[in-house]
N, C-alpha and C positions, 0 to 999 in steps of 0.2 A: 504494500500500500504506500503510495507516495502522496504526501500532502504538503502544502506550503505552511510553514510555521514561522512566527515572528520571534526573533531573538531579543534579548534584553536591550541590546544596543540599536534596535530599530531595523536591523537587517532581516531579510527573509532567507530561510534555508529550506531544504527539502527533507522531510522525514522519510527515510528509506526503510523503516522497519516493516517487517512482514505482518506482525501482529500488534494490535493496540496494547498499550501499557495500562496497568491498573495500580493505584496506590495501595500499598500494604504496609503493615508494621509487624514484621515477623523476625524473631530471633533466628540466627542461623549459625551453623558451623560448616565451614568449607575446608575440606581436607585436601591439601596439595602436597605431594611428596611426603606424606606421613605427618605433616605439620597442620595442626588445627588453627584456623583463622576464625575469629568470632566477631559478631556485630549484629546489625539490624538491616534487613532487606527493606527497601523503601518503595520499590515498584517491581512489577512482575508482568510477564505476558506468557503466551503459550510457547514462546521461543526462548525465553531467558529471564534474567532479573538483574537489578542493580543493587549491589551490596555495599552498604555504607559502614562507617565506624569500624574499620577492620583492625583487629589486633591479633597477632602481629601484622605489620604492614606487608602488603603484597607489592612487589616491585615489577619493573618491566621484564625481569628475568622470568617471571611467571606467565607472561603473555602467551596465550595459546596452549598453556599447560592444562591437561585434563585432571579432574578431581571429582570428589563426591560432595554434594551439597545436601545438608539436612536443614529444613525449615520448620519452625514451630510457632504457631499462633492459634489462639482461641481453641485450645485443646485439640488441635489438628496438627499432624506432622506430614512431611513430604520428603522423600529421599530421592535425589536425581543425580545421574552422571552429568557432568558439564565440563566446559572449558572456559578459560579466561579470554575474553574478546577485547576488553577495553580497560585501561587504567585511568581513572578519573582524578583530576587535580582540582584544586579550589578555583580554577580559572573559569568555571561555568556555574550554572545555577544549582547543580547537585553538589552534595558534600563529597569529600574525598572518599573514594571507594573503587569498586571494579564492576564492570559489566560481565555477565557470564551468559553463555548460550547452552541450552540443554542439548545433550547428544542424542538421546533416545526419544524421539518425538513421534511415537506411534499412537494409535487410537487410545490405548489404555492410559498412557501417560497424559495425553490431552485431557481425558476425563478427570484424572487425578488433579492435574493443575487447575482445571476449571473449578472443581469442587473446593480446592484450597483458596483460590482467589475470591470465591463468592462467600467464604465463611466469615 
């Protein structure tokens, strides 16, 4: 889906995301190379999520690295294989964090993600 969106500085850009994002507030643990990174996921789509407040910090060395994401909110949990697609800095409207994409995007996972987002 491509839509024009306005940036904070008045420019317009194109949103190239395949799926719409939904705001969430879910605790997460992202395991990369056996290291647990913890924080709060602030938005999610059928294709991935944005993970903020990461401890310990994820660096550009982790870009495209595969891992396992565990999300927990409202007495629901979700476990997904994923990989790091984006390293966010404080230069935009989102807090420092990372964007991840889900690896297994089959019908069952789509249903699980939809249920998690709507909870």
